[in-house]
Structures are given as structure tokens and as C-alpha cells.
TORKOL-4160 file (C-alpha; in steps of 0.2 Angstrom, whole numbers, padded with zeros to 4 digits, m for minus):
284
<pt num="1" X="0472" Y="0443" Z="0743"/>
<pt num="2" X="0466" Y="0450" Z="0726"/>
<pt num="3" X="0478" Y="0452" Z="0711"/>
<pt num="4" X="0476" Y="0468" Z="0701"/>
<pt num="5" X="0473" Y="0467" Z="0682"/>
<pt num="6" X="0487" Y="0474" Z="0671"/>
<pt num="7" X="0484" Y="0492" Z="0666"/>
<pt num="8" X="0475" Y="0495" Z="0650"/>
<pt num="9" X="0486" Y="0502" Z="0637"/>
<pt num="10" X="0477" Y="0518" Z="0630"/>
<pt num="11" X="0472" Y="0517" Z="0611"/>
<pt num="12" X="0468" Y="0532" Z="0600"/>
<pt num="13" X="0453" Y="0528" Z="0590"/>
<pt num="14" X="0456" Y="0534" Z="0572"/>
<pt num="15" X="0441" Y="0526" Z="0564"/>
<pt num="16" X="0428" Y="0512" Z="0569"/>
<pt num="17" X="0441" Y="0499" Z="0564"/>
<pt num="18" X="0458" Y="0508" Z="0566"/>
<pt num="19" X="0467" Y="0512" Z="0582"/>
<pt num="20" X="0484" Y="0519" Z="0587"/>
<pt num="21" X="0495" Y="0516" Z="0602"/>
<pt num="22" X="0509" Y="0529" Z="0605"/>
<pt num="23" X="0522" Y="0526" Z="0618"/>
<pt num="24" X="0523" Y="0538" Z="0632"/>
<pt num="25" X="0539" Y="0545" Z="0626"/>
<pt num="26" X="0535" Y="0544" Z="0607"/>
<pt num="27" X="0547" Y="0553" Z="0595"/>
<pt num="28" X="0547" Y="0551" Z="0576"/>
<pt num="29" X="0557" Y="0536" Z="0572"/>
<pt num="30" X="0560" Y="0524" Z="0557"/>
<pt num="31" X="0550" Y="0510" Z="0565"/>
<pt num="32" X="0531" Y="0505" Z="0565"/>
<pt num="33" X="0522" Y="0489" Z="0570"/>
<pt num="34" X="0505" Y="0485" Z="0563"/>
<pt num="35" X="0494" Y="0472" Z="0572"/>
<pt num="36" X="0480" Y="0465" Z="0561"/>
<pt num="37" X="0467" Y="0456" Z="0572"/>
<pt num="38" X="0456" Y="0442" Z="0568"/>
<pt num="39" X="0438" Y="0444" Z="0563"/>
<pt num="40" X="0427" Y="0452" Z="0576"/>
<pt num="41" X="0441" Y="0452" Z="0589"/>
<pt num="42" X="0438" Y="0463" Z="0604"/>
<pt num="43" X="0451" Y="0476" Z="0607"/>
<pt num="44" X="0455" Y="0469" Z="0624"/>
<pt num="45" X="0463" Y="0455" Z="0614"/>
<pt num="46" X="0476" Y="0467" Z="0607"/>
<pt num="47" X="0482" Y="0472" Z="0625"/>
<pt num="48" X="0493" Y="0458" Z="0629"/>
<pt num="49" X="0501" Y="0459" Z="0611"/>
<pt num="50" X="0504" Y="0477" Z="0612"/>
<pt num="51" X="0511" Y="0476" Z="0630"/>
<pt num="52" X="0524" Y="0463" Z="0624"/>
<pt num="53" X="0528" Y="0473" Z="0609"/>
<pt num="54" X="0530" Y="0488" Z="0619"/>
<pt num="55" X="0543" Y="0479" Z="0630"/>
<pt num="56" X="0552" Y="0474" Z="0614"/>
<pt num="57" X="0551" Y="0491" Z="0605"/>
<pt num="58" X="0547" Y="0504" Z="0618"/>
<pt num="59" X="0548" Y="0519" Z="0607"/>
<pt num="60" X="0538" Y="0512" Z="0592"/>
<pt num="61" X="0520" Y="0517" Z="0587"/>
<pt num="62" X="0508" Y="0502" Z="0585"/>
<pt num="63" X="0494" Y="0503" Z="0573"/>
<pt num="64" X="0480" Y="0491" Z="0576"/>
<pt num="65" X="0468" Y="0486" Z="0562"/>
<pt num="66" X="0451" Y="0476" Z="0565"/>
<pt num="67" X="0439" Y="0468" Z="0554"/>
<pt num="68" X="0420" Y="0463" Z="0555"/>
<pt num="69" X="0410" Y="0449" Z="0548"/>
<pt num="70" X="0403" Y="0460" Z="0534"/>
<pt num="71" X="0421" Y="0463" Z="0528"/>
<pt num="72" X="0423" Y="0445" Z="0526"/>
<pt num="73" X="0407" Y="0439" Z="0519"/>
<pt num="74" X="0404" Y="0453" Z="0507"/>
<pt num="75" X="0412" Y="0454" Z="0490"/>
<pt num="76" X="0429" Y="0464" Z="0491"/>
<pt num="77" X="0426" Y="0483" Z="0488"/>
<pt num="78" X="0443" Y="0491" Z="0487"/>
<pt num="79" X="0436" Y="0508" Z="0483"/>
<pt num="80" X="0426" Y="0508" Z="0499"/>
<pt num="81" X="0440" Y="0500" Z="0509"/>
<pt num="82" X="0452" Y="0514" Z="0503"/>
<pt num="83" X="0441" Y="0527" Z="0511"/>
<pt num="84" X="0440" Y="0517" Z="0527"/>
<pt num="85" X="0459" Y="0515" Z="0528"/>
<pt num="86" X="0463" Y="0533" Z="0526"/>
<pt num="87" X="0468" Y="0536" Z="0544"/>
<pt num="88" X="0480" Y="0522" Z="0543"/>
<pt num="89" X="0487" Y="0529" Z="0527"/>
<pt num="90" X="0490" Y="0545" Z="0536"/>
<pt num="91" X="0500" Y="0536" Z="0550"/>
<pt num="92" X="0511" Y="0528" Z="0536"/>
<pt num="93" X="0513" Y="0544" Z="0527"/>
<pt num="94" X="0518" Y="0553" Z="0544"/>
<pt num="95" X="0531" Y="0539" Z="0548"/>
<pt num="96" X="0538" Y="0540" Z="0531"/>
<pt num="97" X="0540" Y="0559" Z="0532"/>
<pt num="98" X="0548" Y="0558" Z="0549"/>
<pt num="99" X="0560" Y="0545" Z="0543"/>
<pt num="100" X="0565" Y="0556" Z="0528"/>
<pt num="101" X="0567" Y="0571" Z="0540"/>
<pt num="102" X="0578" Y="0561" Z="0552"/>
<pt num="103" X="0588" Y="0555" Z="0538"/>
<pt num="104" X="0591" Y="0572" Z="0531"/>
<pt num="105" X="0595" Y="0579" Z="0548"/>
<pt num="106" X="0607" Y="0565" Z="0554"/>
<pt num="107" X="0613" Y="0559" Z="0538"/>
<pt num="108" X="0607" Y="0541" Z="0543"/>
<pt num="109" X="0599" Y="0533" Z="0528"/>
<pt num="110" X="0590" Y="0519" Z="0537"/>
<pt num="111" X="0574" Y="0515" Z="0528"/>
<pt num="112" X="0557" Y="0514" Z="0538"/>
<pt num="113" X="0556" Y="0497" Z="0547"/>
<pt num="114" X="0538" Y="0491" Z="0546"/>
<pt num="115" X="0534" Y="0475" Z="0555"/>
<pt num="116" X="0516" Y="0467" Z="0552"/>
<pt num="117" X="0509" Y="0454" Z="0564"/>
<pt num="118" X="0492" Y="0447" Z="0557"/>
<pt num="119" X="0480" Y="0435" Z="0564"/>
<pt num="120" X="0468" Y="0423" Z="0554"/>
<pt num="121" X="0459" Y="0427" Z="0538"/>
<pt num="122" X="0452" Y="0443" Z="0546"/>
<pt num="123" X="0470" Y="0449" Z="0548"/>
<pt num="124" X="0475" Y="0444" Z="0531"/>
<pt num="125" X="0460" Y="0454" Z="0524"/>
<pt num="126" X="0465" Y="0470" Z="0534"/>
<pt num="127" X="0483" Y="0469" Z="0529"/>
<pt num="128" X="0480" Y="0466" Z="0511"/>
<pt num="129" X="0467" Y="0480" Z="0510"/>
<pt num="130" X="0480" Y="0492" Z="0518"/>
<pt num="131" X="0494" Y="0487" Z="0506"/>
<pt num="132" X="0482" Y="0488" Z="0491"/>
<pt num="133" X="0476" Y="0505" Z="0497"/>
<pt num="134" X="0494" Y="0511" Z="0499"/>
<pt num="135" X="0498" Y="0506" Z="0482"/>
<pt num="136" X="0483" Y="0514" Z="0475"/>
<pt num="137" X="0487" Y="0531" Z="0484"/>
<pt num="138" X="0506" Y="0531" Z="0480"/>
<pt num="139" X="0508" Y="0520" Z="0464"/>
<pt num="140" X="0521" Y="0509" Z="0473"/>
<pt num="141" X="0521" Y="0495" Z="0485"/>
<pt num="142" X="0524" Y="0498" Z="0504"/>
<pt num="143" X="0541" Y="0492" Z="0509"/>
<pt num="144" X="0539" Y="0479" Z="0523"/>
<pt num="145" X="0553" Y="0473" Z="0534"/>
<pt num="146" X="0545" Y="0457" Z="0542"/>
<pt num="147" X="0528" Y="0448" Z="0542"/>
<pt num="148" X="0521" Y="0436" Z="0555"/>
<pt num="149" X="0505" Y="0426" Z="0549"/>
<pt num="150" X="0497" Y="0419" Z="0565"/>
<pt num="151" X="0484" Y="0405" Z="0560"/>
<pt num="152" X="0483" Y="0411" Z="0542"/>
<pt num="153" X="0480" Y="0411" Z="0528"/>
<pt num="154" X="0466" Y="0398" Z="0526"/>
<pt num="155" X="0455" Y="0392" Z="0512"/>
<pt num="156" X="0436" Y="0396" Z="0512"/>
<pt num="157" X="0426" Y="0381" Z="0517"/>
<pt num="158" X="0409" Y="0376" Z="0526"/>
<pt num="159" X="0417" Y="0368" Z="0541"/>
<pt num="160" X="0430" Y="0381" Z="0545"/>
<pt num="161" X="0418" Y="0395" Z="0540"/>
<pt num="162" X="0405" Y="0389" Z="0552"/>
<pt num="163" X="0417" Y="0387" Z="0566"/>
<pt num="164" X="0424" Y="0404" Z="0563"/>
<pt num="165" X="0407" Y="0413" Z="0563"/>
<pt num="166" X="0400" Y="0402" Z="0577"/>
<pt num="167" X="0414" Y="0408" Z="0589"/>
<pt num="168" X="0405" Y="0424" Z="0591"/>
<pt num="169" X="0388" Y="0417" Z="0594"/>
<pt num="170" X="0379" Y="0417" Z="0611"/>
<pt num="171" X="0379" Y="0402" Z="0622"/>
<pt num="172" X="0360" Y="0401" Z="0622"/>
<pt num="173" X="0355" Y="0386" Z="0612"/>
<pt num="174" X="0341" Y="0394" Z="0603"/>
<pt num="175" X="0350" Y="0410" Z="0598"/>
<pt num="176" X="0365" Y="0400" Z="0594"/>
<pt num="177" X="0355" Y="0388" Z="0582"/>
<pt num="178" X="0347" Y="0403" Z="0574"/>
<pt num="179" X="0364" Y="0411" Z="0571"/>
<pt num="180" X="0371" Y="0395" Z="0564"/>
<pt num="181" X="0357" Y="0393" Z="0552"/>
<pt num="182" X="0359" Y="0411" Z="0546"/>
<pt num="183" X="0378" Y="0408" Z="0544"/>
<pt num="184" X="0375" Y="0392" Z="0534"/>
<pt num="185" X="0363" Y="0402" Z="0522"/>
<pt num="186" X="0377" Y="0415" Z="0520"/>
<pt num="187" X="0390" Y="0402" Z="0517"/>
<pt num="188" X="0379" Y="0393" Z="0504"/>
<pt num="189" X="0376" Y="0410" Z="0495"/>
<pt num="190" X="0395" Y="0413" Z="0495"/>
<pt num="191" X="0398" Y="0396" Z="0488"/>
<pt num="192" X="0385" Y="0400" Z="0474"/>
<pt num="193" X="0393" Y="0416" Z="0469"/>
<pt num="194" X="0411" Y="0408" Z="0469"/>
<pt num="195" X="0404" Y="0396" Z="0456"/>
<pt num="196" X="0399" Y="0411" Z="0446"/>
<pt num="197" X="0416" Y="0418" Z="0446"/>
<pt num="198" X="0416" Y="0430" Z="0460"/>
<pt num="199" X="0431" Y="0430" Z="0472"/>
<pt num="200" X="0427" Y="0430" Z="0490"/>
<pt num="201" X="0438" Y="0440" Z="0503"/>
<pt num="202" X="0447" Y="0425" Z="0510"/>
<pt num="203" X="0453" Y="0419" Z="0493"/>
<pt num="204" X="0457" Y="0437" Z="0487"/>
<pt num="205" X="0467" Y="0440" Z="0503"/>
<pt num="206" X="0476" Y="0423" Z="0502"/>
<pt num="207" X="0481" Y="0427" Z="0484"/>
<pt num="208" X="0486" Y="0445" Z="0488"/>
<pt num="209" X="0498" Y="0439" Z="0501"/>
<pt num="210" X="0509" Y="0431" Z="0488"/>
<pt num="211" X="0507" Y="0445" Z="0475"/>
<pt num="212" X="0525" Y="0452" Z="0473"/>
<pt num="213" X="0519" Y="0469" Z="0467"/>
<pt num="214" X="0509" Y="0472" Z="0482"/>
<pt num="215" X="0523" Y="0469" Z="0496"/>
<pt num="216" X="0538" Y="0480" Z="0494"/>
<pt num="217" X="0556" Y="0476" Z="0500"/>
<pt num="218" X="0562" Y="0458" Z="0504"/>
<pt num="219" X="0552" Y="0455" Z="0520"/>
<pt num="220" X="0555" Y="0439" Z="0531"/>
<pt num="221" X="0539" Y="0430" Z="0534"/>
<pt num="222" X="0535" Y="0418" Z="0548"/>
<pt num="223" X="0520" Y="0407" Z="0548"/>
<pt num="224" X="0514" Y="0402" Z="0565"/>
<pt num="225" X="0501" Y="0388" Z="0565"/>
<pt num="226" X="0495" Y="0372" Z="0573"/>
<pt num="227" X="0490" Y="0354" Z="0568"/>
<pt num="228" X="0475" Y="0356" Z="0580"/>
<pt num="229" X="0468" Y="0372" Z="0572"/>
<pt num="230" X="0450" Y="0368" Z="0568"/>
<pt num="231" X="0447" Y="0384" Z="0558"/>
<pt num="232" X="0462" Y="0385" Z="0547"/>
<pt num="233" X="0470" Y="0369" Z="0541"/>
<pt num="234" X="0489" Y="0367" Z="0544"/>
<pt num="235" X="0491" Y="0360" Z="0526"/>
<pt num="236" X="0483" Y="0376" Z="0519"/>
<pt num="237" X="0495" Y="0386" Z="0528"/>
<pt num="238" X="0510" Y="0376" Z="0523"/>
<pt num="239" X="0505" Y="0376" Z="0505"/>
<pt num="240" X="0504" Y="0395" Z="0505"/>
<pt num="241" X="0521" Y="0396" Z="0514"/>
<pt num="242" X="0529" Y="0385" Z="0500"/>
<pt num="243" X="0521" Y="0396" Z="0487"/>
<pt num="244" X="0529" Y="0411" Z="0495"/>
<pt num="245" X="0546" Y="0403" Z="0496"/>
<pt num="246" X="0545" Y="0398" Z="0477"/>
<pt num="247" X="0541" Y="0417" Z="0474"/>
<pt num="248" X="0558" Y="0421" Z="0482"/>
<pt num="249" X="0553" Y="0427" Z="0500"/>
<pt num="250" X="0562" Y="0421" Z="0515"/>
<pt num="251" X="0550" Y="0409" Z="0524"/>
<pt num="252" X="0550" Y="0402" Z="0541"/>
<pt num="253" X="0537" Y="0389" Z="0546"/>
<pt num="254" X="0533" Y="0387" Z="0565"/>
<pt num="255" X="0521" Y="0373" Z="0568"/>
<pt num="256" X="0514" Y="0371" Z="0586"/>
<pt num="257" X="0507" Y="0356" Z="0593"/>
<pt num="258" X="0490" Y="0355" Z="0602"/>
<pt num="259" X="0486" Y="0374" Z="0601"/>
<pt num="260" X="0469" Y="0380" Z="0594"/>
<pt num="261" X="0466" Y="0394" Z="0582"/>
<pt num="262" X="0476" Y="0410" Z="0586"/>
<pt num="263" X="0479" Y="0402" Z="0603"/>
<pt num="264" X="0498" Y="0398" Z="0600"/>
<pt num="265" X="0504" Y="0412" Z="0612"/>
<pt num="266" X="0495" Y="0405" Z="0626"/>
<pt num="267" X="0500" Y="0387" Z="0623"/>
<pt num="268" X="0519" Y="0392" Z="0623"/>
<pt num="269" X="0522" Y="0410" Z="0627"/>
<pt num="270" X="0541" Y="0408" Z="0628"/>
<pt num="271" X="0543" Y="0400" Z="0611"/>
<pt num="272" X="0530" Y="0412" Z="0603"/>
<pt num="273" X="0539" Y="0428" Z="0608"/>
<pt num="274" X="0556" Y="0420" Z="0604"/>
<pt num="275" X="0549" Y="0418" Z="0586"/>
<pt num="276" X="0544" Y="0437" Z="0586"/>
<pt num="277" X="0560" Y="0443" Z="0593"/>
<pt num="278" X="0569" Y="0433" Z="0580"/>
<pt num="279" X="0558" Y="0441" Z="0567"/>
<pt num="280" X="0562" Y="0458" Z="0573"/>
<pt num="281" X="0580" Y="0455" Z="0573"/>
<pt num="282" X="0582" Y="0455" Z="0592"/>
<pt num="283" X="0588" Y="0437" Z="0594"/>
<pt num="284" X="0600" Y="0428" Z="0584"/>
């Protein structure tokens, strides 16, 4: 007897890298969830996360951000990224407007609740780019309620970089070898320009995540990571978490045992979603 696959959750394409999931009975509310996927993540990866978030927050819009190899390897270009993120800024503006209208009509002064769930350095890049674009457009930081950093942020390096880029290469040994040689050349070039004082996207994103003027409000942040991650070292994650704590943020560190990069949900789904529920205020 065959088992049917779970239904695909429809996503509205706002741009090549931005997608939106509206609940079937969507009404303007004071909640928004942002998923920032890891570099080159296929959209199907988002389906299980969206489905579970939909169960936890059935009436909430979910904004999905993606990133590509070129976003990570090229020097940061905030002006160009602001243009690319315009559709996401429109979603934020609409949510803020709906919240203000609802508050005026009902007298309920609840602020907009924005929860961010990002994955790997690609997710850090997309998230910080969005926050920087919002600040540039409005003159103030976007107020965030909570942030989950899954397998992030890392520190640029040859070993982790090669593993990250190699993950998307074909299995054919010839094409795979050619791809690895190309990536090695790219990583060598990035190392040279970093020695000349240019800041790469991974380092820029790592720094931005602890920049107080970039993140509004007092968001709780949870780091989900693993001692077995071959792409982002657990010690680099904990170092960043401690820096955030020293800067005054409420920090929770959740280290998994035995799970690979962005693979913690599959390793222990119950624990993973329990952490998410706690972050959303759904579990004591």
C-alpha cells in the first residue's frame, strides 16, 4: 500500500528569492514569521518548517527568504540588496499598517510580533540584509520579538567553506572535482581580499547579528547547534552567543549531540519544536 506525500503548501513568489505563505483564512494580525533558509536551499526544504509553524500559528503570514552562492561569495552590496528585498519590505510595511489599524479600531496596543528563524550563514546573510534594508528605508531598527539561529553563525574558513559549497555539487566524480577546484579558487580569492581589508558576507553577517542598532526591541534569541556540525563549528556559535549575552540580549543555547549541519530537527523533532514553542511563548 502506497503512502501519499503531505500536501505542498502554496507559496506566492514575490521575487526570485522571496516567497510568502498566507494561511487559508488570513486576516491582518499583529504576528509575522520570517524563515531565512540556508544558502541554495531548495524551496521544498521550507515545506516541513512552514507546515509545523502553520500548526503553531495558524493565522500568521510566513515570509520565506532564500540566498545563493553569489550572495555569499561576492562582497556585500547593500544598495543592490535593498532593491532585491523591496517585496519583503512591503510585507513588513503592510503588517505594521494592519497592526496600527487594528490597535486603533479595538484599542488594543499590542505591538507587531515578529519571529525570525534563520538557518546557517546564508540565513544570517538574508536576515541581516533585510534588517539593514528596513533601517535604511525607515531610519529605525525593526522590532523583533524572537530569533532562532539554527547552525549559525559561523566564521569563514577553507574547510567549512568547501564543505558548504560542495554540498550542492553533483555526485559525478569528474564534475564534482571540477566544482571543488573552482570553489577552492574562489575561497582563495576571498582570503586574499580579506587580507586587503575587505569584509566578506559571512563575517559581515556575523557582526551585524550582534549590532544593537540593527535589531529593535529586546528579542529572545535561541542558538540551536551541534558538536557534530562539519560546516559551522559549535565553538564559533557559542562565542557569538556569549557576545550577544554580554550585549544585553536574552540568550538560550541548545546544543544537540550527533546531528549534522541544519539537521537538528530530523535528529530530535520533539526537542526541536519544543524549543521553537518556548521561543514563541507557547510553552512554559
